[in-house]
N, C-alpha and C positions, 0 to 999 in steps of 0.2 A: 394759537389759532389766528389765521389771517382771513379777514373778510374783505373782499374786493369787488367793487362795482365797475362794470364796463359799459361803455356806450354801445348801442346796437351795431354800429359799423364794425366792431371788433369781434362780435360773436362768431361769425363764420370762420374766422382765422383761429380762434380758440378751439372751436369744435372740430376743425380739421387737423389740429396739431401743428399748424404753421406758426402760431403765436405761442411761445412757451416762456414768455417773461413779460413783466410790466414795470414801468418806471413810476415810482411813487415818492412823494415827499417823505422825509424822515418822520417816523412815528415815535410816540412816547414808549410804546411797547412793540418794537419791530418784529416782523416775522424772522425766523431763523431756520436753517437747514433742519429738516425733520418735522417741522410744524405742518399741520394740515392747512391747506388753503381752500377756501370756499369762494368760488368765482360766480358772480351773479350779474344779471342784466336787470335794470330797473329796481335795484335794491331800495327798500323802504317805500315801495309803492304797491298798489294793489296788483299790478302786473309783474311783480318780481318773479324772476325765473332763474333757477340755478343752472349754470352752464356746466360746471365741472367741480369735482372735489378731488384734490390730488395733494401730494406732498411737496413741500418746498425743498428743492435740492441745493440751492445756494442763494445767498444775498450778497451783492456787490455794491460798493459805493459807486456813485456816478456823479460826475461834474460835467456840465455842458456850458461852454463859453461860446457866444455867438457874436460875429461882427457882420456888418453890412446888412442888417435886418431892418428893412423899411419898405414901404410900398414901391419905391423907385428901383429897388434892387431885388428882383424875384428869386435870386439864388444866394441865400445867405451862406457864409462860411462859418465853420464851427471847429472847435477843438473839444473832443470828448475824451474823458478819462474814465475808464471802468476798472475798478479794482486796482487802481494805481498804474494802469497801462494806458498809454495814449493810443487812440485808434487812428489808423491811416484813413485817407479819404475813401478808399474802397471799403474798408471795414465800417465806416460810418454809414455808407449806403446800405451795406448788408445788414447792419444793425437795425436801421429804420425799416427795412423790408421785413425782417423777422419780428418787428414790433407791430406789423399789420398795416404798413404804409407802402405806397407805390415807390416812394423815393424819400430822401432826406428833405428835399424841398417840400414835399407833401406833408411830412411830419412837422416841419416848421410852420406851415400854413395852419395845420390843426392847432398847434400851440398858440399861434398868433390869434386865431379866432377864440381860443380858450383864455386869452389874456395872461399867458404865462410870463413870469418875470425871469430874466437871465442876469447873471449866471444861475443855472439850475443846479441845485445840489440835492441828492436824494439817494434812493436805493433802486437797484434793479433786482426784482424778485423773480427767481427762475423756478420753473416747475417742469416735470417730465410728463408728457402726454401719456395717458394709460396705453399700454401695449407697445410702447417704443422702448 
């Protein structure tokens, strides 16, 4: 069973079926294909709301290496590996958009505000939106 909390900004993308994966740190008991995923907003608060219950269809390793990431350089460069495959620049942009961001630069801004450390190593947990 996978229990995942999402910030409010991602809820419309999950509900519309545009966002069908999430990037997470490695867990002691990771989700795997076939597991039920419980997606929430405001988890562990009085306003907790279930967004979606669905099955995990795949989990891929992800590694993100970033260069040129500081306040003077607004467009960081990255190398992203998913499931052992290196993404092209176009694939990086498309991946960021499928993750609920306007662009890769927008994704990096979100992570910078969230104080993420790079290189980032974790999992991409994929689900299928019901009805698709």
